[in-house]
C-alpha positions as CSV (number, residue, x, y, z in Angstrom):
1,T,12.4,18.9,-45.9
2,N,13.4,16.2,-43.8
3,V,13.3,15.9,-40.1
4,I,16.2,14.7,-38.8
5,Q,15.9,13.1,-35.3
6,K,18.8,14.3,-32.5
7,V,19.8,13.4,-29.0
8,P,20.5,16.2,-26.8
9,V,24.2,15.6,-25.1
10,P,24.7,17.8,-22.4
11,S,28.2,19.3,-23.1
12,V,31.3,21.6,-22.0
13,I,33.0,24.1,-24.8
14,Q,36.0,25.4,-24.5
15,T,36.2,28.7,-27.1
16,A,39.3,30.9,-27.3
17,S,37.0,33.7,-25.4
18,G,34.8,31.7,-22.8
19,L,33.5,28.2,-21.5
20,V,29.8,27.5,-23.1
21,R,27.7,25.0,-21.0
22,G,24.5,23.5,-22.6
23,F,23.2,20.7,-24.5
24,V,24.2,19.6,-28.3
25,H,22.3,18.0,-30.5
26,V,23.0,14.9,-32.1
27,R,21.9,12.6,-34.6
28,Q,20.5,9.2,-33.0
29,N,23.8,6.2,-33.6
30,E,26.0,9.4,-33.9
31,R,29.3,10.4,-31.5
32,L,29.4,14.4,-30.2
33,K,32.4,13.5,-32.8
34,D,30.7,13.0,-36.1
35,E,28.7,16.3,-35.3
36,L,31.9,18.2,-35.1
37,E,32.6,16.7,-38.2
38,N,30.1,17.4,-40.7
39,D,30.2,20.3,-43.0
40,E,27.9,22.7,-41.2
41,R,30.2,25.9,-39.9
42,F,28.0,26.2,-36.6
43,L,26.8,24.0,-34.1
44,A,23.8,24.8,-32.0
45,V,23.7,24.5,-28.6
46,T,20.6,25.0,-26.3
47,D,19.8,25.7,-22.4
48,A,23.3,27.5,-23.3
49,T,25.3,29.6,-20.5
50,V,28.9,31.3,-21.2
51,S,31.2,32.1,-18.5
52,S,34.4,34.5,-19.0
53,P,37.3,32.8,-18.2
54,A,37.5,34.5,-14.8
55,G,34.3,32.3,-14.3
56,E,31.6,35.1,-14.9
57,V,28.2,34.6,-16.7
58,I,28.5,36.4,-19.6
59,F,25.6,35.3,-21.3
60,S,22.4,32.8,-20.9
61,G,19.6,32.1,-23.6
62,P,17.7,29.2,-24.8
63,F,19.8,28.7,-28.5
64,M,22.8,30.1,-29.3
65,V,25.2,28.6,-32.1
66,V,29.4,28.5,-31.7
67,Q,31.6,29.1,-35.0
68,K,32.8,25.7,-35.1
69,E,36.7,27.3,-36.0
70,Q,36.4,28.9,-32.6
71,I,36.2,25.1,-30.8
72,V,39.4,24.6,-28.6
73,W,38.0,21.1,-26.9
74,I,34.4,20.2,-26.5
75,M,33.9,17.2,-23.9
76,P,30.6,15.6,-22.8
77,L,29.4,15.3,-19.9
78,A,27.9,12.7,-18.2
79,D,24.3,11.8,-18.2
80,E,22.9,13.4,-14.6
81,Q,20.4,10.5,-14.4
82,T,22.6,7.1,-15.8
83,G,26.2,8.0,-15.4
84,N,26.7,7.5,-18.7
85,S,28.2,9.9,-21.2
86,N,27.6,10.4,-25.0
87,S,30.7,10.7,-26.9
C-alpha cells in the first residue's frame, strides 16, 4: 500500500458527550476541513484526552478514533511554537 504523509494538527473536537483534545493527522497541503470531508467514517486522534461536560478527564490515551457523525464542532489550535493555526 502507499504511505500517505500526514501532518499532526493540534485540535479540539466537541462531540455530543464530551470534549476531545489531541492531534488530528491531515494530509500535507490539505486542511482540517478536507480531512472531515473524505469518505472515512472515523477521524483518528493521537495523544487524545476526553473531558466530560463538567471538565473532568474521563479518558487519556495515545490513540482513539471519533465517529465523524458524533462531531458537533472541531477547531484547530494555534501552533504553540509558531503562533499559526492549520485550518
